[in-house]
C-alpha positions, 0 to 999 in steps of 0.5 A, spaced: 305 093 232 301 092 238 298 085 242 292 085 237 297 085 231 301 080 234 295 075 235 293 076 228 300 075 225 301 068 230 294 066 227 296 067 220 303 064 220 301 058 225 294 057 221 290 057 227 284 061 230 285 067 233 282 065 239 288 059 239 293 064 238 290 069 243 291 063 248 298 061 246 300 068 247 297 069 253 300 063 256 307 064 253 307 071 257 304 069 263 310 063 263 315 069 262 312 073 268 311 067 272 319 065 272 321 072 272 317 073 279 320 067 282 327 070 280 329 065 274 331 068 268 328 066 261 332 064 255 329 063 248 335 061 243 336 065 238 331 071 241 334 073 247 334 072 255 329 076 260 332 077 267 330 080 273 335 086 275 336 089 282 336 096 283 339 098 289 336 104 294 339 111 292 338 118 294 335 122 289 332 129 288 325 132 287 326 137 281 321 142 284 323 143 291 331 140 290 330 136 296 333 130 297 329 124 297 330 116 298 328 112 292 327 105 295 330 099 292 326 095 287 327 089 281 326 091 274 325 086 268 330 086 263 331 083 256 338 082 252 337 080 245 340 074 242 345 074 236 340 072 231 335 077 233 340 082 233 343 080 226 335 080 223 334 087 226 341 090 223 
């Protein structure tokens, strides 16, 4: 399923226009991204929790030359599925 398919499913199940479903999905996604960019976790009961995970700086290897390289520290988005979501999938 891609974003367009998800928009169609939202529009159908909520009985709203495709344009309204697009705006609703975009608003939800931008809200999640905005909160994560501030470092705040986003928890949706029954679905899961989005969070920011810090990756520390580390030393890696260039596979071509076998030289050691420094990999900078970074932040990465993470998701942990809630119990109801896990149960629905299994």
